[in-house]
NUMINU-386545 format. One record per residue (C-alpha): residue number from 1; residue in one letter; x, y, z. Coordinates in steps of 0.25 Angstrom, whole numbers, plus 5000, padded with zeros to 4 digits. Example, Ala and Ser with C-alpha at 12.3 -4.5 7.8 and 13.67 -1.06 7.14 Angstrom:
BEGIN
1  A  5049  4982  5031
2  S  5055  4996  5029
# end
This chain:
BEGIN
1  X  4992  5154  4942
2  X  4982  5142  4939
3  X  4983  5144  4924
4  X  4998  5144  4925
5  X  4998  5131  4934
6  X  4988  5125  4925
7  X  4996  5127  4912
8  X  5009  5122  4919
9  X  5003  5110  4924
10  X  4996  5106  4911
11  X  5008  5108  4903
12  X  5016  5099  4913
13  X  5006  5088  4911
14  X  5006  5077  4900
15  X  4993  5071  4895
16  X  4988  5058  4892
17  X  4976  5054  4884
18  X  4963  5048  4890
19  X  4949  5045  4885
20  X  4940  5058  4887
21  X  4925  5059  4888
22  X  4916  5070  4893
23  X  4904  5070  4902
24  X  4893  5080  4902
25  X  4881  5080  4912
26  X  4871  5091  4911
27  X  4859  5093  4921
28  X  4847  5102  4918
29  X  4835  5107  4925
30  X  4827  5097  4916
31  X  4834  5083  4919
32  X  4829  5078  4905
33  X  4840  5086  4899
34  X  4851  5081  4908
35  X  4863  5075  4900
36  X  4875  5066  4903
37  X  4885  5064  4892
38  X  4898  5057  4892
39  X  4906  5054  4880
40  X  4920  5053  4875
41  X  4927  5067  4872
42  X  4936  5067  4860
43  X  4948  5077  4859
44  X  4941  5085  4848
45  X  4928  5087  4856
46  X  4935  5090  4869
47  X  4935  5105  4867
48  X  4921  5105  4863
49  X  4917  5098  4876
50  X  4925  5108  4884
51  X  4917  5120  4878
52  X  4904  5113  4875
53  X  4904  5115  4860
54  X  4899  5106  4849
55  X  4893  5093  4855
56  X  4895  5097  4869
57  X  4886  5109  4869
58  X  4876  5108  4880
59  X  4862  5104  4876
60  X  4851  5114  4874
61  X  4840  5113  4884
62  X  4826  5120  4883
63  X  4823  5133  4891
64  X  4821  5131  4906
65  X  4830  5119  4907
66  X  4844  5123  4913
67  X  4857  5116  4915
68  X  4858  5113  4930
69  X  4872  5107  4930
70  X  4882  5100  4921
71  X  4895  5092  4922
72  X  4905  5091  4910
73  X  4917  5082  4912
74  X  4929  5078  4904
75  X  4931  5063  4907
76  X  4942  5053  4907
77  X  4936  5042  4914
78  X  4945  5031  4911
79  X  4959  5036  4910
80  X  4969  5026  4907
81  X  4982  5032  4904
82  X  4993  5027  4913
83  X  4997  5042  4916
84  X  4984  5049  4917
85  X  4985  5052  4932
86  X  5000  5054  4933
87  X  5004  5068  4937
88  X  5004  5078  4927
89  X  4996  5070  4917
90  X  4983  5075  4910
91  X  4974  5067  4901
92  X  4971  5078  4891
93  X  4980  5086  4882
94  X  4985  5099  4889
95  X  4977  5108  4880
96  X  4965  5100  4882
97  X  4966  5099  4897
98  X  4968  5114  4898
99  X  4956  5117  4889
100  X  4948  5107  4898
101  X  4952  5114  4911
102  X  4949  5128  4905
103  X  4936  5125  4898
104  X  4930  5117  4910
105  X  4935  5126  4920
106  X  4943  5115  4928
107  X  4953  5118  4939
108  X  4967  5121  4934
109  X  4973  5115  4946
110  X  4968  5101  4942
111  X  4981  5099  4933
112  X  4989  5101  4946
113  X  4983  5089  4952
114  X  4988  5078  4943
115  X  4999  5074  4953
116  X  4990  5074  4966
117  X  4990  5062  4974
118  X  4978  5055  4981
119  X  4964  5060  4980
120  X  4963  5075  4977
121  X  4951  5085  4977
122  X  4951  5100  4975
123  X  4940  5110  4973
124  X  4940  5125  4972
125  X  4932  5136  4966
126  X  4938  5143  4954
127  X  4940  5159  4952
128  X  4928  5161  4943
129  X  4918  5169  4952
130  X  4907  5170  4941
131  X  4906  5155  4939
132  X  4914  5148  4950
133  X  4918  5134  4948
134  X  4921  5124  4958
135  X  4934  5116  4953
136  X  4937  5102  4957
137  X  4949  5093  4956
138  X  4949  5079  4961
139  X  4958  5068  4957
140  X  4965  5055  4962
141  X  4977  5049  4955
142  X  4986  5038  4959
143  X  4999  5031  4955
144  X  5000  5021  4944
145  X  4994  5007  4946
146  X  4997  4996  4936
147  X  5003  5007  4927
148  X  4991  5017  4927
149  X  4987  5029  4935
150  X  4974  5030  4943
151  X  4965  5041  4947
152  X  4955  5051  4943
153  X  4954  5066  4941
154  X  4943  5076  4941
155  X  4942  5091  4938
156  X  4929  5099  4940
157  X  4924  5113  4938
158  X  4910  5117  4943
159  X  4903  5129  4939
160  X  4895  5132  4952
161  X  4885  5142  4945
162  X  4881  5133  4933
163  X  4883  5120  4939
164  X  4893  5115  4928
165  X  4904  5105  4931
166  X  4916  5103  4922
167  X  4927  5094  4924
168  X  4937  5083  4920
169  X  4937  5069  4926
170  X  4948  5058  4923
171  X  4950  5044  4930
172  X  4956  5031  4928
173  X  4948  5018  4928
174  X  4951  5016  4943
175  X  4945  5029  4947
176  X  4930  5026  4944
177  X  4929  5038  4936
178  X  4919  5031  4926
179  X  4910  5028  4938
180  X  4911  5042  4943
181  X  4907  5048  4930
182  X  4896  5038  4929
183  X  4891  5042  4943
184  X  4892  5057  4939
185  X  4883  5054  4927
186  X  4872  5048  4936
187  X  4872  5061  4944
188  X  4867  5071  4933
189  X  4858  5079  4942
190  X  4870  5081  4952
191  X  4881  5086  4942
192  X  4879  5100  4947
193  X  4887  5097  4959
194  X  4903  5098  4956
195  X  4906  5088  4967
196  X  4898  5077  4961
197  X  4909  5071  4953
198  X  4920  5072  4964
199  X  4911  5066  4974
200  X  4908  5054  4964
201  X  4922  5052  4962
202  X  4926  5053  4977
203  X  4915  5043  4980
204  X  4920  5033  4970
205  X  4934  5035  4975
206  X  4930  5031  4989
207  X  4920  5020  4985
208  X  4917  5007  4991
209  X  4931  5002  4986
210  X  4938  5010  4998
211  X  4929  5003  5008
212  X  4931  4989  5002
213  X  4946  4991  5002
214  X  4946  4994  5017
215  X  4937  4982  5020
216  X  4946  4973  5012
217  X  4959  4979  5019
218  X  4952  4976  5032
219  X  4949  4962  5028
220  X  4963  4960  5023
221  X  4968  4965  5037
222  X  4960  4955  5044
223  X  4966  4944  5036
224  X  4980  4950  5039
225  X  4977  4951  5054
226  X  4973  4936  5054
227  X  4986  4932  5047
228  X  4995  4941  5056
229  X  4988  4935  5069
230  X  4989  4921  5063
231  X  4975  4917  5067
232  X  4975  4902  5064
233  X  4960  4901  5061
234  X  4961  4910  5049
235  X  4975  4912  5044
236  X  4975  4901  5034
237  X  4964  4909  5027
238  X  4971  4922  5026
239  X  4981  4917  5016
240  X  4993  4921  5024
241  X  4997  4907  5029
242  X  5005  4898  5020
243  X  5008  4884  5024
244  X  5006  4888  5039
245  X  5015  4900  5038
246  X  5010  4914  5038
247  X  5014  4923  5026
248  X  5019  4935  5033
249  X  5024  4941  5019
250  X  5009  4940  5014
251  X  5004  4946  5027
252  X  5014  4958  5027
253  X  5011  4960  5012
254  X  4996  4960  5014
255  X  4997  4970  5026
256  X  5004  4980  5017
257  X  4993  4978  5006
258  X  4982  4979  5016
259  X  4988  4992  5021
260  X  4988  4998  5007
261  X  4974  4994  5005
262  X  4969  5001  5018
263  X  4977  5014  5013
264  X  4969  5014  5000
265  X  4961  5027  4998
266  X  4964  5032  5012
267  X  4952  5039  5017
268  X  4960  5051  5022
269  X  4962  5057  5008
270  X  4948  5055  5004
271  X  4943  5062  5016
272  X  4951  5074  5013
273  X  4946  5073  4998
274  X  4932  5072  5004
275  X  4933  5085  5012
276  X  4938  5092  5000
277  X  4926  5087  4992
278  X  4916  5091  5004
279  X  4922  5105  5004
280  X  4921  5107  4989
281  X  4906  5102  4989
282  X  4903  5112  5000
283  X  4910  5123  4993
284  X  4903  5121  4980
285  X  4889  5121  4987
286  X  4893  5134  4994
287  X  4896  5141  4981
288  X  4884  5135  4974
289  X  4874  5146  4969
290  X  4861  5146  4975
291  X  4854  5143  4962
292  X  4861  5129  4962
293  X  4858  5126  4976
294  X  4845  5119  4974
295  X  4840  5107  4981
296  X  4847  5097  4972
297  X  4860  5103  4974
298  X  4859  5104  4989
299  X  4855  5089  4989
300  X  4867  5086  4981
301  X  4876  5094  4990
302  X  4871  5088  5002
303  X  4872  5074  4996
304  X  4886  5076  4992
305  X  4890  5081  5006
306  X  4883  5069  5012
307  X  4891  5060  5003
308  X  4904  5067  5006
309  X  4901  5065  5021
310  X  4898  5050  5018
311  X  4912  5048  5012
312  X  4919  5055  5023
313  X  4913  5046  5033
314  X  4916  5034  5024
315  X  4930  5038  5023
316  X  4932  5040  5038
317  X  4927  5026  5040
318  X  4937  5021  5030
319  X  4948  5029  5036
320  X  4945  5023  5050
321  X  4944  5009  5044
322  X  4957  5010  5037
323  X  4964  5016  5049
324  X  4960  5003  5057
325  X  4964  4994  5046
326  X  4978  5001  5046
327  X  4979  5000  5061
328  X  4976  4985  5060
329  X  4986  4983  5049
330  X  4997  4990  5057
331  X  4994  4980  5068
332  X  4995  4968  5059
333  X  5008  4973  5053
334  X  5014  4974  5067
335  X  5010  4960  5070
336  X  5015  4955  5057
337  X  5029  4962  5060
338  X  5029  4955  5074
339  X  5026  4942  5067
340  X  5037  4944  5057
341  X  5047  4948  5068
342  X  5043  4935  5076
343  X  5046  4927  5064
344  X  5059  4934  5061
345  X  5063  4931  5076
346  X  5060  4917  5074
347  X  5068  4916  5062
348  X  5080  4923  5068
349  X  5079  4912  5079
350  X  5078  4901  5069
351  X  5090  4907  5062
352  X  5098  4907  5075
353  X  5094  4892  5077
354  X  5099  4889  5064
355  X  5112  4896  5066
356  X  5113  4888  5079
357  X  5111  4875  5071
358  X  5122  4880  5061
359  X  5131  4882  5073
360  X  5128  4868  5079
361  X  5131  4862  5065
362  X  5144  4869  5064
363  X  5147  4864  5078
364  X  5144  4850  5073
365  X  5152  4852  5061
366  X  5164  4855  5070
367  X  5164  4841  5075
368  X  5171  4836  5063
369  X  5182  4846  5067
370  X  5182  4840  5081
371  X  5184  4826  5075
372  X  5196  4831  5067
373  X  5202  4838  5079
374  X  5200  4825  5087
375  X  5207  4817  5076
376  X  5218  4827  5076
377  X  5219  4826  5092
378  X  5220  4811  5091
379  X  5231  4810  5081
380  X  5239  4822  5085
381  X  5246  4816  5097
382  X  5250  4804  5089
383  X  5256  4813  5078
384  X  5262  4822  5088
385  X  5269  4810  5095
386  X  5273  4803  5082
387  X  5280  4816  5079
388  X  5287  4816  5092
389  X  5292  4802  5091
390  X  5297  4804  5077
391  X  5307  4814  5083
392  X  5322  4810  5083
393  X  5321  4808  5098
394  X  5314  4795  5096
395  X  5320  4783  5087
396  X  5311  4771  5084
397  X  5319  4767  5071
398  X  5328  4757  5078
399  X  5330  4742  5073
400  X  5320  4737  5083
401  X  5305  4733  5080
402  X  5296  4741  5070
403  X  5288  4747  5082
404  X  5297  4753  5093
405  X  5295  4748  5107
406  X  5293  4763  5111
407  X  5281  4765  5102
408  X  5271  4764  5114
409  X  5276  4777  5119
410  X  5269  4784  5107
411  X  5256  4778  5111
412  X  5258  4779  5126
413  X  5259  4794  5124
414  X  5250  4797  5112
415  X  5237  4790  5117
416  X  5236  4796  5130
417  X  5239  4810  5124
418  X  5228  4808  5113
419  X  5218  4804  5123
420  X  5220  4816  5132
421  X  5219  4825  5120
422  X  5206  4819  5115
423  X  5200  4819  5129
424  X  5204  4833  5131
425  X  5197  4838  5118
426  X  5185  4830  5121
427  X  5182  4836  5134
428  X  5185  4850  5129
429  X  5175  4848  5117
430  X  5164  4843  5126
431  X  5165  4855  5135
432  X  5165  4864  5124
433  X  5152  4858  5118
434  X  5145  4858  5131
435  X  5148  4873  5132
436  X  5143  4875  5118
437  X  5130  4867  5121
438  X  5127  4876  5133
439  X  5129  4889  5125
440  X  5120  4884  5114
441  X  5109  4880  5124
442  X  5109  4893  5130
443  X  5108  4900  5117
444  X  5097  4892  5112
445  X  5089  4894  5125
446  X  5091  4909  5124
447  X  5087  4910  5110
448  X  5074  4902  5113
449  X  5070  4911  5125
450  X  5073  4924  5116
451  X  5064  4919  5105
452  X  5053  4916  5114
453  X  5054  4930  5121
454  X  5054  4937  5107
455  X  5042  4929  5102
456  X  5034  4931  5114
457  X  5037  4946  5114
458  X  5033  4947  5099
459  X  5020  4939  5101
460  X  5016  4947  5113
461  X  5018  4960  5105
462  X  5010  4955  5093
463  X  4998  4949  5102
464  X  4998  4963  5109
465  X  4996  4971  5096
466  X  4985  4961  5091
467  X  4978  4961  5104
468  X  4978  4977  5104
469  X  4972  4978  5091
470  X  4962  4967  5094
471  X  4958  4975  5106
472  X  4957  4988  5098
473  X  4948  4981  5087
474  X  4939  4976  5098
475  X  4937  4989  5104
# end
């Protein structure tokens, strides 16, 4: 089954080209014969390296000098192709990849891990009872950033009886693979332990950069807390106040960025990887032949276990630290939402005030219509009477004077009638305006009371949350 799945997965993958080199570290009973060789590996010499032919034949040592351990790796330390860590992509030709896996006895299952997410570690024994091999697959790949994929990959196979480790390692410039290999070359006497390189890579992956990220996030959080609480003595230094106005958009954006920084390399995933590495380390030592369990190997085993315990405690501390930061971020986010709600409430009341102003302006504009109505009221009775006197019931066109003696009748009736109409309109209009003024005053008073109640309630809620957090922090 493994052979079929291996062939099927390799045929599904496409390959990209990367610069390839090799690393050989041999450790002998006489340290003067120890060698460390790292050189470019050309395609025409690839098969010779796999089978140790030609220039890759191990050196001859005098009688009495025995090989204690060695490690032989195919390296691609600075992978640069944009798709080198995308799913179903390998960085060797399919036939070359197959020959490497078979010749170096690497795990067939590694090809099935090209699409795994997050940090990944797997270790198991193969089925060879005569020469059992501990096989290891460890990798971490991520999505594209600035057009390039990121990550690292490691395949190892360790012959537990002869102390020979073979493998393939690849990484981009962001993975510190170059530093890891440099670290490995400095540990010539310890290459007999198969977990040496995985632990070196793990230590670089959770290096001091993780602690600095969390420290920077906590410092960022304090500045955000100062800005949200609007402490006058320091808010001008935080960069969130522009011309006396707090930039809520900048605070909200930085809250999101700070949250993302806290979630960078979550300790939970690395604690699980650490547990897998710890089990593999103990399984290796349990199956190690007695002739290889000398004093140096025991010291190295205990040193690795102590280092793994150190990383476990460190990750637990980071987890607790990050959890506290996330809680405080959540409190600041709630306080910011309350501030935004308060400002929205104020804005709504301001809009209501503007609408009232518009209504009053419309009311003032209607005064012109009142004057037009008044003019109509003044001239309407005269026009009405003129039309009445122009009827045939009246005849003012005799041979007498130009102005009839009965002309006074028109004024005697028109003037009192006009005065009565105008006075009636004036009294009615004043009563109506007084009624409207009372209604506007009641509306304004109710709006002001409502605004005060809402602001007091929201301020009390915000202060309650902040005081609760301060109490917890003091405790």
